[in-house]
C-alpha positions in Angstrom: -32.5 -17.4 19.9 -33.9 -14.9 21.4 -32.4 -11.9 20.9 -29.2 -10.2 23.0 -29.7 -7.5 25.4 -28.0 -4.1 24.7 -26.2 -4.8 28.2 -25.1 -8.5 26.9 -23.9 -7.0 23.6 -22.1 -4.2 25.2 -20.1 -6.7 27.5 -19.6 -8.7 24.4 -17.9 -6.2 22.4 -15.9 -5.0 24.9 -14.4 -8.3 25.7 -13.7 -8.7 22.1 -11.8 -5.8 22.6 -10.2 -6.3 26.0 -11.8 -3.2 27.4 -14.3 -5.2 29.6 -12.5 -4.5 32.6 -11.2 -1.2 33.7 -8.7 -3.2 35.9 -7.9 -5.3 32.7 -4.4 -5.3 31.6 -5.4 -3.1 28.7 -7.0 -0.4 29.9 -4.5 -0.6 32.9 -1.9 0.1 30.3 -3.9 3.0 28.8 -4.4 4.4 32.2 -0.6 4.3 33.0 0.3 6.4 29.5 -2.2 9.1 30.3 0.0 11.7 31.9 2.7 11.0 29.0 -0.4 11.2 26.4 -1.4 14.6 28.3 2.2 15.8 28.0 2.1 15.5 24.1 -1.6 16.3 23.4 -2.8 18.8 25.6 -6.3 18.4 25.0 -6.3 15.0 26.9 -5.4 17.4 30.3 -9.8 17.7 30.5 -9.4 14.6 32.6 -6.7 13.3 35.2 -7.7 10.0 34.4 -8.6 7.9 31.3 -11.6 6.7 33.1 -13.6 9.9 33.7 -13.4 10.3 29.8 -16.8 9.0 29.2 -18.5 11.3 31.9 -16.4 14.0 30.8 -17.9 13.9 27.1 -21.5 13.9 28.0 -21.3 17.5 29.2 -18.6 18.9 27.0 -19.0 21.2 24.2 -18.4 19.2 20.8 -15.8 20.6 19.9 -13.7 20.0 23.2 -14.8 16.2 23.1 -14.1 16.0 19.2 -10.5 17.6 19.9 -10.0 14.8 22.5 -11.0 11.7 20.8 -8.9 12.9 17.9 -5.9 13.4 20.2 -6.4 9.4 20.8 -6.6 8.8 17.3 -3.8 10.4 16.6 -1.8 8.6 19.0 -2.8 5.6 18.0 -2.5 6.2 14.4 0.4 4.7 12.4 1.1 8.1 10.9 0.7 9.8 14.3 2.3 7.9 17.7 1.7 4.3 16.4 0.2 3.3 20.1 -2.2 0.7 20.1 -3.1 1.1 23.6 -4.6 4.8 22.8 -6.8 2.6 20.4 -7.7 0.6 23.1 -8.6 4.1 25.0 -10.6 5.2 22.2 -12.8 2.6 21.5 -13.5 2.0 25.1 -14.7 5.6 24.9 -16.9 5.0 21.7 -18.2 1.8 23.4 -21.7 3.3 23.6 -22.1 4.0 20.1 -20.5 0.8 19.3 -23.3 -1.2 21.3 -26.0 0.9 19.7 -24.5 -0.4 16.0 -24.3 -4.0 17.4 -28.3 -3.8 18.8 -29.5 -2.7 15.6 -27.8 -5.2 13.5 -28.0 -7.9 15.5 -30.7 -9.5 13.9 -28.6 -9.5 10.7 -26.1 -12.2 11.9 -25.0 -14.1 15.0 -21.7 -12.7 15.4 -22.5 -9.1 15.1 -20.4 -8.8 18.3 -17.0 -9.8 16.6 -18.0 -7.7 13.3 -18.6 -4.7 15.5 -15.6 -5.1 17.5 -13.6 -6.1 14.3 -14.2 -3.0 12.4 -15.0 -0.4 15.3 -10.8 -1.1 16.1 -10.0 -1.0 12.4 -11.9 2.3 11.9 -10.4 4.1 14.6 -6.8 2.9 14.1 -6.9 3.8 10.4 -9.0 7.0 11.0 -7.5 10.0 9.2 -7.0 12.5 12.2 -5.1 14.8 9.9 -8.1 15.8 7.8 -11.2 14.4 9.5 -13.3 15.9 12.0 -16.5 14.6 14.0 -14.2 11.9 15.3 -16.8 9.7 16.9 -19.5 10.0 14.2 -16.8 9.0 11.5 -15.2 6.2 13.4 -18.8 4.9 14.2 -19.9 5.3 10.6 -16.8 3.8 9.4 -17.7 1.0 11.7 -21.5 0.6 10.1 -20.2 0.4 6.9 -17.8 -2.1 7.4 -20.0 -4.5 9.1 -23.0 -3.6 6.4 -20.1 -4.7 3.6 -19.3 -7.6 5.4 -22.7 -8.8 5.9 -23.4 -8.1 1.9 -25.9 -5.2 3.0 -26.6 -2.0 1.2 -24.3 0.5 -0.7 -21.6 -0.4 1.4 -21.1 -4.4 0.3 -21.8 -3.3 -3.4 -19.2 -0.8 -3.3 -16.4 -3.2 -1.4 -17.3 -6.1 -3.7 -19.6 -6.0 -6.5 -19.5 -9.8 -7.4 -19.7 -10.9 -3.6 -22.7 -8.6 -3.5 -24.7 -9.9 -6.4 -24.0 -13.7 -5.6 -26.2 -16.0 -3.8 -24.8 -19.1 -2.4 -26.5 -22.1 -3.3 -26.0 -26.0 -1.5 -24.4 -28.4 -4.0 -27.6 -30.1 -3.2 -30.3 -27.7 -4.1 -33.1 -28.4 -6.7 -32.1 -24.9 -8.2 -29.2 -26.5 -9.6 -31.2 -28.9 -12.0 -34.2 -26.2 -12.0 -31.7 -24.0 -13.9 -30.5 -26.7 -16.5 -33.9 -28.6 -17.5 -36.4 -27.0 -15.3 -38.3 -28.9 -12.4 -39.9 -31.8 -13.7 -43.6 -30.8 -12.9 -43.3 -27.0 -12.7 -41.7 -25.4 -16.1 -44.2 -26.9 -18.9 -47.2 -24.4 -19.4 -46.3 -21.5 -22.0 -46.8 -18.6 -19.3 -43.8 -20.3 -17.4 -41.8 -21.1 -20.3 -42.2 -17.3 -21.1 -41.1 -16.0 -17.7 -37.8 -18.2 -18.4 -37.4 -17.0 -21.6 -37.5 -13.5 -19.8 -35.1 -14.4 -17.1 -32.6 -15.5 -19.8 -33.3 -12.5 -22.3 -32.5 -10.4 -19.2 -29.3 -12.2 -18.0 -27.9 -12.2 -21.6 -28.7 -8.3 -22.0 -26.9 -7.9 -18.4 -29.6 -6.8 -16.8 -29.4 -9.4 -14.2 -26.7 -11.8 -13.5 -26.8 -15.6 -13.4 -27.0 -15.7 -9.5 -30.2 -13.4 -9.1 -31.7 -15.2 -12.1 -30.8 -18.7 -9.8 -32.7 -16.9 -6.8 -35.8 -16.0 -9.0 -35.9 -19.5 -10.0 -35.5 -21.0 -7.0 -38.4 -18.8 -5.1 -40.6 -19.2 -8.0 -39.9 -23.6 -7.6 -40.8 -23.2 -3.7 -43.7 -21.0 -4.3 -44.9 -23.2 -6.7 -44.4 -26.2 -4.8 -46.1 -24.6 -1.6 -49.8 -25.3 -3.8 -53.0 -23.8 -5.1 -53.7 -22.2 -1.7 -50.8 -20.0 -1.8 -51.8 -16.3 -3.3 -49.3 -15.0 -6.0 -50.8 -11.6 -4.8 -48.4 -12.2 -1.5 -45.0 -10.0 -1.8 -44.0 -9.5 -5.6 -46.5 -12.1 -7.3 -45.5 -14.5 -4.6 -41.9 -14.5 -5.1 -40.9 -12.4 -2.1 -43.5 -13.6 0.2 -42.8 -14.6 3.8 -42.8 -18.6 3.2 -41.0 -19.2 -0.2 -38.2 -16.7 0.9 -37.6 -18.6 4.3 -37.3 -21.8 2.9 -34.9 -20.3 0.2 -32.8 -18.2 2.7 -32.3 -21.3 4.9 -31.7 -23.8 2.0 -28.8 -20.9 1.3 -27.7 -20.1 4.7 -28.6 -16.5 4.0 -30.8 -14.5 6.0 -34.1 -13.6 4.9 -34.0 -10.1 4.8 -31.3 -10.4 2.3 -33.1 -12.7 0.0 -36.2 -10.6 -0.4 -33.8 -7.5 -0.6 -32.1 -9.0 -3.7 -35.3 -10.4 -5.2 -37.2 -7.3 -5.3 -33.9 -5.5 -6.6 -34.2 -8.0 -9.5 -37.6 -8.0 -9.6 -37.5 -4.2 -10.4 -35.0 -4.6 -13.0 -36.8 -6.8 -14.7 -39.9 -4.5 -14.9 -38.2 -1.9 -16.1 -36.6 -4.4 -18.5 -39.7 -5.4 -19.8 -41.3 -1.8 -19.8 -38.6 -0.7 -22.4 -39.1 -1.1 -26.0 -36.4 -2.5 -28.1 -35.0 -0.9 -31.3 -37.9 -2.7 -33.4 -40.3 -1.2 -31.1 -41.0 -4.6 -29.7 -40.9 -5.4 -25.9 -38.0 -7.7 -25.0 -40.7 -10.0 -24.5 -43.1 -9.9 -26.7 -45.6 -9.3 -24.0 -45.8 -7.3 -20.6 -48.4 -9.4 -19.1 -47.6 -10.3 -15.4 -44.3 -8.8 -15.0 -45.8 -6.0 -13.0 -45.6 -8.0 -9.9 -44.3 -11.0 -11.8 -46.8 -13.7 -11.5 -45.7 -17.0 -12.4 -48.3 -19.6 -13.6 -49.0 -23.0 -11.9 
C-alpha cells in the first residue's frame, strides 16, 4: 500500500477532529464564539476571525503567538473555560504540525491519522496552561509521545507500560511455542546451539532478558536457520536481525519489522553485556564468550 501524501494525511487528521471544513459545524461554532472569547481573553484580539489565525501566526512574534494559543488552551481546559469548541479551534490551528507528525510516523501504522488526531485532542485538552509555555511545541511533543507510546516505540512506550513494551505477540499456531518447550526437531541438536539456548535460559533467570525477548530471539533463529546455508550469519547481528528473518517474524506476529529489529537488537546488546561480565567465581555466565559479539548461531 503506497504511503499517503501529506495532503491526504492532513485531510484525514482534520476529518477525525471534525475541522476539515471551515464552514462545517465544528469550526462554525468556534467562529461564532470568537467575539465572546476575545472579551474573555484579550490576546485573541489580534485577529477578527478564527480563520485568520493560521496566517497571523506565521509572521507573529513567538511570544505573541504563544499567548494566543495558550489562551485557546485555557478556554478549552477543564481548569479554565471548559469549552470543547476552543479545543477544536486550537487543534485546527495546530493541524500543520500534527500533519507533519502523521507523515513522519506513517510507516509505523496504517491508522496513524486516527492516533495523531486522538492524541492531539487529548494533549490540547489536558495542556497545563497555568504553568507551561511553548504551547504549540509542547502539545505537539505530547502528541508525538502519545502516539509513540501507543505504538510501542521508544522511551515513551517504556514509561507508559513497561510490560507491554517488552511483550512480543505470538500467534497460537506459531512454531515458536513448540521451539520454546522442546526445541525444533532439526535445529537444536548440536552443542553450540544448546550452549546458545542455555545462555538464553541463564539470561532469563538472571532478569537480563524477559521471556518474551527470549521467545523473539528463538523465533528469529528458527527462521534464519530455515532459510538455509546460503543465508550468511554476518547479516545483521549474526543473522538474527537480518531482513529476511525479521520480516517473516514480523508478519507472523502482526508486528512492524522495525519493532522486531529494534527489540532483537536491544536483547542482543543485553546478552552481549551479560556474557562480558564475570560472575562472582570469575567465570563468564556461559562458560565461554565465543560468538556472542554477533550471536552467530550454529546450523
